[in-house]
C-alpha positions in Angstrom: 70.1 191.7 17.7 68.2 193.9 20.2 68.3 196.1 23.2 68.0 194.2 26.5 68.1 197.3 28.9 68.2 201.1 28.7 70.1 202.6 31.6 70.4 206.2 32.7 71.7 208.2 35.6 72.7 211.7 36.5 76.1 212.5 38.0 76.4 212.1 41.7 79.0 213.0 44.4 80.5 210.1 46.3 83.3 209.8 48.9 86.2 207.8 47.6 89.7 207.5 49.0 89.3 210.5 51.3 87.9 212.8 48.7 84.6 213.7 47.0 84.3 212.9 43.3 81.5 213.4 40.9 80.6 210.5 38.6 77.9 209.5 36.2 78.8 205.8 36.1 75.9 204.7 38.3 73.1 203.8 35.9 69.7 202.3 36.5 67.3 200.6 34.0 64.2 202.5 32.8 61.1 200.9 31.4 59.8 203.8 29.3 61.0 204.8 25.8 63.6 207.5 25.9 64.6 210.4 23.7 68.1 210.2 22.2 69.8 213.5 21.2 73.1 214.1 19.5 74.9 214.2 22.8 72.9 212.1 25.2 70.0 209.9 26.3 67.1 211.6 28.1 67.7 211.3 31.9 71.4 210.6 31.6 74.5 212.7 32.2 78.3 212.7 32.5 80.3 214.3 35.2 83.6 215.1 33.4 82.9 216.1 29.9 86.7 216.4 29.1 86.9 212.5 29.0 83.2 211.4 28.8 80.4 212.2 26.5 80.6 214.4 23.4 79.6 213.6 19.9 81.8 210.5 19.6 80.9 209.1 23.0 77.2 210.0 23.1 76.0 206.4 23.8 77.8 203.6 25.5 76.7 200.1 24.6 77.7 196.9 26.5 77.0 193.4 25.3 74.8 191.3 27.7 76.9 188.3 26.6 79.7 189.5 28.8 77.7 189.5 32.1 78.0 185.7 32.8 81.8 186.1 32.6 81.8 189.1 35.1 79.4 187.4 37.5 81.9 184.5 37.7 85.0 186.8 37.8 83.6 189.2 40.5 81.6 186.6 42.4 78.4 188.6 42.0 75.5 186.5 40.7 73.2 189.5 40.9 75.3 191.8 38.7 72.6 193.6 36.7 72.4 195.5 33.4 73.9 199.0 33.6 76.6 197.8 36.0 79.4 199.0 33.8 77.9 202.4 33.2 76.4 201.5 29.8 73.4 203.3 28.4 72.3 200.3 26.3 72.8 196.7 27.3 72.6 194.8 24.0 72.2 191.3 22.6 74.0 190.1 19.5 76.4 193.1 19.2 80.0 191.9 19.9 83.3 193.7 19.7 84.8 191.0 17.5 82.0 191.4 14.9 81.2 195.1 14.7 83.5 197.4 12.7 84.4 201.0 13.6 82.2 203.1 11.4 79.3 200.5 11.2 75.9 202.2 11.3 73.1 200.8 13.4 69.4 201.5 13.5 67.4 201.0 16.7 64.0 202.5 17.3 64.0 205.7 15.3 67.7 206.3 16.1 70.7 205.9 13.8 74.1 205.3 15.5 77.6 205.0 14.2 80.2 202.8 16.1 83.1 205.0 17.0 85.5 203.4 19.5 86.0 200.9 22.3 85.5 202.0 25.9 88.8 202.5 27.8 88.2 202.1 31.5 89.1 204.9 33.9 89.4 204.9 37.7 85.7 205.5 38.1 85.1 201.9 37.2 87.1 201.1 40.4 84.9 203.6 42.2 81.8 201.8 41.0 82.9 198.3 42.0 85.1 199.5 45.0 88.0 197.4 43.8 91.3 198.7 42.5 92.0 195.8 40.2 88.9 196.1 38.0 90.4 198.7 35.6 93.2 196.4 34.5 90.9 193.3 34.5 88.4 195.1 32.4 90.9 196.0 29.7 92.6 192.6 29.9 89.3 190.8 29.4 88.9 192.7 26.0 85.2 192.9 26.9 85.1 196.7 26.5 81.8 197.5 25.0 81.8 200.4 22.5 80.7 204.0 22.1 78.4 205.4 19.4 77.8 208.7 17.8 74.2 209.7 17.1 73.6 210.3 13.4 69.8 210.6 13.7 68.0 211.6 16.8 64.9 209.8 17.9 63.5 207.4 20.5 64.3 203.9 21.5 63.4 201.4 24.2 63.8 197.9 25.7 63.3 195.1 23.2 63.8 197.3 20.2 65.6 195.3 17.4 69.0 196.6 16.2 69.7 196.5 12.5 73.2 197.0 11.0 72.3 199.3 8.1 75.8 199.6 6.7 79.3 198.1 7.3 82.4 200.2 7.2 84.5 199.0 4.2 87.8 199.1 6.1 86.6 196.2 8.2 88.4 197.2 11.4 86.6 195.8 14.4 86.2 197.3 17.8 88.4 194.4 19.1 91.1 195.2 16.6 91.4 198.7 18.1 91.6 197.3 21.7 94.2 194.8 20.6 96.5 197.3 19.0 96.1 199.8 21.8 96.7 197.5 24.7 98.3 194.2 23.5 100.0 194.3 20.1 101.7 197.6 20.3 104.5 196.6 17.9 102.2 195.5 15.1 103.4 198.1 12.6 101.1 197.1 9.7 98.1 197.1 12.0 99.0 200.4 13.6 99.5 202.0 10.2 96.1 200.7 9.0 94.1 202.1 11.9 96.1 205.4 12.0 94.5 206.2 8.7 91.0 204.9 9.5 88.6 207.7 8.7 85.8 206.3 10.8 88.0 206.4 13.9 88.0 209.7 16.0 91.0 211.9 15.4 92.2 211.5 19.0 92.6 207.8 18.4 94.2 208.3 15.0 96.7 210.7 16.5 97.6 208.2 19.2 98.2 205.5 16.6 100.3 207.8 14.4 102.5 208.4 17.4 102.7 204.7 18.0 103.7 204.1 14.4 106.4 206.8 14.7 107.8 205.2 17.9 107.8 201.7 16.4 109.7 203.0 13.3 112.1 204.9 15.5 112.9 201.8 17.5 113.7 199.9 14.3 116.4 202.4 13.3 
């Protein structure tokens, strides 16, 4: 397991659907080692802090294993690391294998896996295609966000070590499945609604889903 690419980019204004929007989704790889703080990577920024960034979304990681799929799907053989707005393009870190709450060590940085990435319309802006948001979620190739537990430095080719596994054993893929596909799985919903390693906003969402499923059964 290692880091294939480190990608950063400051927000920029672009013209989209007859209006100007600000977005930080455009990332470019950097060759130098970068400083990682509690909220960000050096040289990187988010445009809308109400939905991006913050302690639970400080770092976005996307598996390099997904790129061949997207090159075929999008017909772009030159699709490069950072294309999905990720800060770290990884090798060996998959949504089906990592748990929410797992702790990772890379360089001198310690990270905690917090949640899958839910695509917003700015992914459509990046690729200039309206269907990409639904296709991204449907693919279940979401990547994942991390919180920074220990600040430090990291760089390309740094190995990634899983230093601890969350005992609940709920994977990133499990959260995506329950959010978007198996919305009536009451036992699964109840389980993740009480998952301490999951951010409170997600637990609140799943508690509401549990209440709805139970109400529909009465």
